[in-house]
N, C-alpha and C positions, 0 to 999 in steps of 0.2 A: 336509151334506153331500148333494152331488147325486149319485145314483145311477147309473152306468154301466155296468151289468153287462152289456152285450149285446156289448162287444165282446172278453168273456171267456167262450167257451165252455168248458163243464164238461172238455172235454179241453186245453184250453189250461191251464184252471186245473191240473188233473192233472199236465202238463206242468212247471207253475210251481212243482208241491209238489217233486216229484224234484230239480229245479234247485236247489233250495233248500237240500237236502240237501249238495250238495259245492258250491254256492255261497250260504255263509250271509247273505250281505250282499243277498240279494233279499227277506230278511224283510219289509220294510217294504212292498214290494208282495203278497207272500201275506198278510200281515197285511189289508192292502187289501181284497182279494179276499174272503178266508174273511170278513170283515165284511159284505160287498156281498152276499155271496150267504145270509147269514142273513137281511138286511133283504129279500132278495126271498121272503122265504116268508110274508110275508103278515102284519104286525102281531104280531112276535116277543114282544112282552107280554102277548098273550092267549094265543096258541097253545103257548107254551110254559112249564114251570115255569121259575120263577127262582130259581139257586142263588145262593149268596152265594161271592164271588172266594174269598175263605179255603176254603168247603170244594173249590172247582174246583182251588186250585193245591194243597192237601193229598190230592185224589182220593178225596172222600169224598163221590163223587158216583157214581149207579148207573151201569153201563153200560149199562144199557138204557134210558137216559133219552130218547132219540129217539123221536119218536110214529111211529106208522105211514104217514100223509105225510110224512115226512122223504126222498122219494124222491132230491131232490137231493144231500142230507147224506150219506148214508148211503154210496153209493160214495166219495166225497170222504173220508168219514171211514176207512174200509176201506184208501186211497191213502194217506192221511197218518199213520197207524198202520204201514202198511207202510215208507213212508219214513224214519219215526223209527228201525225198526228198523235200517237201512242205515245212518242217521246213529249211532246207536249203535256200530256195527263200525267208523266210521270214526273215531269217538271212542277207539276200544280200542286202534287203531292209530295215533292220534296221541299217544296215554298212551305206547305203548311205545317211540315215540320221542322223545318228552318223558324218559323214564327211560333210555333210550340217552344222550340227551345229557349227561344228570346224572350216570351211571357215568364218562364220557369226562372231563368236566369236571374229576374229581374224581383222574384220573389227573396224577401231577404231572410229567410229561413230554409234548412235542408229541409227538402223534397224528392221523394221516392214515390213513382209510380209502378203499382206490383202486381204481380197476378193473384190467383188464389192460393200458388205452393211459396209466396214471397219471390218470385222472378222478377228483378228490377228489368220493367221495359224503359223507362226513361228518370233520369235525373240531372237536376240542375247542379250549377258549379260548384255552390256548397255543400251539396250533397258530396260532390266527388271530394271535396275537401276534408268534409267530416271521416270519410272511410279510410282515409290516409292518416287522419290526427287523431280521431275520438278512439280512447280503450274500450269504447262500449260497444261499437259497432262495425262490422266487416262485410267482406262477401266472400262466398265461396262456391264457383260454378254461376256466376251473374245471379245468386240468392242472395237476400237481404238475411245477415245473421247477427246476433246478439252474442256479447262472450257469455253472459251469463245463462246457463243451461235453463235454468227456470224461466226466468223473464224470454228465453228463446222460446218454450212452448207455450206460454202465454201469448206471446206475438202472434206465433202461427194459429194457434185458436182463433184469437180476435179476425185473422185475416180472413180464416175461412168464414167464420161467419157474418161478418160483412159482405164476402165477396158471391153472397148467394141470396143477400137480402137486397128488398128495394128500396130505392134511395127514400123514398117516404114513411117506409118501416122501420130503419135502421137510423141510428144515433151514433154520431161520432163518438168513438174509445179513446181511452188514455192507457198510457202506462208510462211508470217510473222506471227508468232503466239502472237504478242501483237498488242496492239492499239497503242501504241504510240511510235514512231520512234525511240526517243533517248534512250528509255530505253533497257537494257541488255536483250536480248530473243533469243529464239529458232527458227531456220528457218525449215521448212518442205519442203523437194523436192521428188516429187513424180513422178516415173518411169513407163511405163508399163512392165509388164512382158509378156502377152499375152499367153497363155498357148494353145498349137494345140488343145487340145481336154478339155470337160468338162466333168469329171467323175461323174457316175450317184452313187458312192457310197460314196463320200465325196466330201468337196468342196477343190479346189485349190487355191493359193495364186492368182492374176492378178496385183496385182501393188505393187512394192516396196516403200515403207514411210522412207526417211533417215531424222532425228533429228540432228542438230549440234546447241550447245549453248557452251556459253562461261564459263557454269560452269563445261564442261569437256575439262579438260587441253589436248586436241590433240594437238601435235607439230609436225609442216611441215618440212619436210627435204627443207630449204629454195635454198641451192645451186644446187640441183637437180631438182625442180620446174624452178628456173633461167635456167637452160641449155633446158628445154623443151619447154619454152615460151619466152625467149629470155626477161627475165623482170628484171628491174631495183632492186637495193639493196629496194628502198623507195616502187616501187612498190610491194614489195614481203611481205613488212610488212603489207600492205593494206589486200593483200588477205589473209595472215595470219588470219587477225582480221575478216574478213569478213566470212570467213569459221568457224570460231568461234562464229557467229550469231551476231557480235557487229555491228552497224548501223554506217552509214558513219558519222553523226554529232558526236557521242560518238569516232570514231576512230580520228577526227580530235581532239577533248578534247585530248585522251588520247597520241598522237604525237606530241599535240604542234604545231599545224601548223593550219592554217584555213580550213574551211569548202568547200571552193573552188577549194582550191589546194588537196584535198581527192576527188573530184567529177571529177578533171582534170586528174588524177591518173586511175582514174576508169575507164574513158573513153578510156585511153592508154590499160589498161590492156583487157578491153571487145574486143579491135581491136585486140589484138597479139594474144587473146584465142578466137577468132571467136565466141564470144557470144554477145547480146543485151541486156541483163541484171542482176541486182544482181542475183536472183534463178538461171539463166542459169550458171554464175560463179560458183554457189555452186555447183550445179549438175555437172559441166564439173570436178570439183576436186574430188568429192565423187566420180563418178562414173568412171571417165575415170583413165587412167594408173598414174597418179597421184597420187592415192587414196593408191598404194603401198606403198607412200612415207611416208607416217603417221608414228608417234612412238606415242604409247598408252600408257600416263603413267597409267591411267587406267587398262588395260590389264597386265602392269607390276606390278601394285599393288595386283592385284589378285593374278597373280604368285607368289610373295614374298609373299603374305598372307600366301599361301599352302604350301610352301615351310618349312620344320624342319630343323632349324640349327642342330639337333643332326644327320640327316641324310648325308650321304656321296656316294661317288661312286667311283670306281678304273676301269682302264680297263686290262681284264686279258690278257694275252700272245697270247690268239687265237681272238682277238679282241671284245670277249663280255664284256658287261658290268655288273658288280657286284655291287650293293647295300647295305648298311649296314647302321644300326642305332649304336650309342653309347650311353651308360647310364654309371653315375659314374663319378670319376676322370679321367683325363686325363694321369695322373701320376702313377695312382693306378693299383693293381697286374690285371695284364690281364686276361680274362675270354671269352671264345668263347662260346657262346650259339647256338645250334641248335633247331631249332624250330618243332612244331608237324607238322603233315602231312595238317592240317585245322590252322597253325599258319604263322608266315610271321616276318619280322623286328619288326614288332607295338607289337609281344608277351613279354611284359615288365612287365606286371602282376599287374600294379599300376603306373596309369597316374598322379596321385599326388604329390606321395613319391618316390623319385631315393631312392630307398633301397642299390642299388649297391653303391652310393656317400656316405651314411652314413655307409657302411662297408668299405669303401676304396678303393674299386674294380673299375676295367675300363672293362664295359660289353661291348664286341662286337656282334650285334645280324645280320648276314648276311641274306638278301633273298635267300632261293637258286633258283637255274636254273628255270625260268618259273612264279617264285612266285615275285609278286609285281613289282620292279623297276629290277629285275635281269634279262639280257636274257637269253631265254631258251638255253638248251643244246640237240641237237639231241640225245643224250645218255644219259640218266640218270642211274647212279650208286651211290652207297655209294664211291666204291673208285675214281671214278672222281671228286665227290665234294669235298672229304679228299684233292684232290689237290688242285681245287679251295680255298679251306678254308687255305693251306699254303702258296699259293701264296699272299693271302690277309694278312697272317701275317707276310710274310716277306715284303712288300711293307709299312706296318707300321712300320717294323722294330721290329717285337716282335719276338724272339727267344724264350723262354720259355712260355707257358700259361698253362692254367686249364680248364677243357672241363665241360658244361653243356647240357645233352640231355634230351628231352621232348618228352614224348611217342615215336613215329616214329623217332621223331631225336635223340634219344638212340642208335639205329643203327647207322646213321650217327657218331655219336662221338666214339662209341667203334671201328668203323671201321679206325676213323683217330688216335685214341688211339694206334693201333695195326701197323700203316703205319709209325707213327712217336714215338715211345716210349722215346725217350730221350728229346724231346719237349714238352711232357704233364703233369704236375707235379700232378696233382689229376683230377680225373672225377666224375660229380656227375650225377646218372641217375634216373630219375623221371619219375614214371608212364611206367617201360620199362617191356618188359619179351620176351618170346621167340615168334616167329610169331603164329597166330591161325591158324592151319591147320586143326587140326583134329576134327571131329564131336563134340567130348567133350568138347572142347576148345570154342565151342560158347556158352555152356550153360549158361554162364554171357554177352554175347555180346547183344548190342543194337538189335534189329530186323531188322534193315535198313542196318547195318555192315555186318550181317549174310546173308541176302536176296543177298546183292550185291555179296558178295565175292563166295556165293552159285551158284547163276547164273552164271556168270563170268565162274565158272571153267567148268562147265557141259554143258552150253549153250552158248557158247561166243557170237556165231550170235547174239541171243538176246542181250545180255549185251551192244557188240560195236553200236547197235544201238539206245539202252536205253541210253546209254551217251549221244549222240545229243541233246535227251531232259534235262537231267540233266545239261549239260553244259550251256543250254540257262536260266535255270531256275537258276541255281546260279549266273550266270551274270548278269542277271536281278536283282534279289532280295535274296542276300547273306543272308540277316536276316531270311527270311523264313527259310532257313537250320538250321539256330541257335533255331529260336523257336520251328523246329520239333523236334531237338534233346531233348530240354526243356520238351518235353513230351515222351521222352522215356529212359533218364537218372536215376537213382540212387536218390530218396527225397532229400538229402543232396545235391546235385549238383543242382535239381530243386530250391530248396531255394536259392541257391548260385547267380543262374541267375536272380533272383528276383531282386537281389540289382541293381541298377542302374550303380552303378562304376564297375562292374564286365560285366554286359551285354553289356556296352559302351565298353569296352577292347576287347570282342569277335566280336562285329560289326565291329571293327577298323580292329583287323586281318583278319577275314574270308573275306572281301573287298577287302582284299591284293592276297587271295589265288585266286578269281579269275580276278584280274585287266586283265591278259591276255589269260583269257579263262582256262579252267581246263585239259589241258592236265598234267600238270606237275603234278596234285592233283592226276589223273587219274594213271600215270604211278607210282606214288609213292604210291599209294595205292597196285597196281599190284605187285611193288616189296617187299612191306611190307609183304605181303600173301604167297610169295614165303618159300618152306622149308627152313630151316635155315642152312647154310654150314658153317655159321662162327664159329670159335674155340675162345671162348671166355678162354679159359685156356691160351692162349698166351698173353694175357693181363695184364703186371707186373706192369701196373700203379696202384696205390692204388684208390678205388673206393668206392662209398658211393652213396648206393640206398634208395629211398624214395618211398614208395606206398601204395595205401589206401587200406585198408582192404577191402572195399566192389566195387572194381572199375569194372565198367560195359564193360569195355571196354577191359583192360588188367586183365583177371584172377589173383588171387594173387600166384597160383601156380605154374602160366608161371615166375611173377616175380623171385619167388624163385628159380624156374631152373635157371635161371640166374646168380642169386646169388651164387648159390653151385658150377658153373663153373668158378667165378671168383677167381681168387688164391688170392688177397689181397683186398677184401670187406667186406664192414659191412654193415649189412640192419635195415633200421627206417621204422617200420609200423605203419602209421598214423591211429589209432582205429575210426572205425566209419567213414571212409572216404570214400570217390569217387574218382573219374577220376581227378574231377577239384580241389583236395583240393591244390594245388600247389597256386590259388588263393590267399587265408587265409594264406599258412605256407612259402609263399615267402620270405617272413623277416628272418624268423627261418634257411631256407636252404642256405640263403646268408652268415647268422652270423656263423654258422656251417663250412662252407667252408671256411669263413675267419679264422677261426681258427684253423681248419686242416693246412692251410698255413704258419700261423706265429708258429704253435708248431714246 
């Protein structure tokens, strides 16, 4: 790589450091400039002690590892440390916002948090759905509006009044959202929030707007409501309908009683619940302790919609959860898949066609610890994961199975085959190779990968701090990482990523990598970059290797090095192919494995 540091003075680099704290997508440029700065320090390999990447990730490097002549690095390190403190504060604020969203989404009614002029600051999922589906409300320029102009004026008046009153001075207000009382309609309840201070930087929510409608089938836990307010069964039915936004005349018709009967029951309810009118009753239910007693069918439906019937969980002996996905036939030949470092249980290479099923296989793809929905393990190693995998197969009552490893997943597969040779029938290694540890090994590696490993080995303090910014970026926008890789990989892989079905697969699996942060990804990268002490000659399992001729991640010579050490292996070279050839050759790989197993 040509070194062009002159265009970046130290001042500009420091400016970039702080910019990356608020714009994490700047991390590639920051990585490049940090790397170039270290290269400028004259013969890195001789003037600095080399620390292993794994030590750098885990923080096992002395804080005073910089030499006295590191005059350019010391100020950069100080500013980077300060920037990381700022980043962590931003992280904390974002986590608070995420927590708030999580709480709001558990409220089984539509909820908007608005300012004095009706600007929506925050809303839950049911509120978003009501904006799309309800005939009564909409938004313009992010402001809450009612279709009925008269009701709109009344709502604005209520919000303005509540926004300037103190919480102990103001009571909640209510508003029926349709003119005709007998119609099914939503009811709005307005509650003051009254923040203590007004921010000069942004607007803050001052009023909470609850919307209840019969179109949203929330179900009250009636027995608990009866215990709290000592209501009769008939009164409970009325409460249930009122909260759904159904008017008293309509309740009478639905329950086959007179309107006067419903009015009498309402008076009794008001007395028991210490309210004076219908809006106060709804407010008491929606904002009081009873609000916890809702069962929202909408939320259950959303959760069920997101769940994939192919995903399963087991609890390991140490109490950790392990999540895995299955493809193919439940009675097919079992094959355990070891995903790549940027993979997950989603790494099935085709969302539309189940190639495992077509080949009579049962493909089991577990999330490794810290990936997807599998609980993290404080200690990451190939051996510990092998024990997790064996426990998974035991719980599935699978005695013998085959293995497929992809990229970094090949090392996990090899370790498992070495530990349990009597249980592994055949092993397929795709894009495998010995670790990249020598300078000459980086010649075909992507610049991103090369710069990270080199920076971490020689300047671990810088790299540990840089990881904080990288983590925030991947967590916020994993797709940005895919797009960035697409600009660096071989032209063949670039063309492949332009196909929406493959891009979507990468998008799904990369999102699982950062679901719990990138600690697992970082430590796996550290582990993968260590000099190999593994003895491939000890593997007696038959092995088939597949490798792309032009791989920009694992040089062909590294893959051949592994092939030559394995006692029982054959090598399939995919001509003019790069690292992502697996997406197009997945059907052929599974078909070849099935043939091996049936011969």
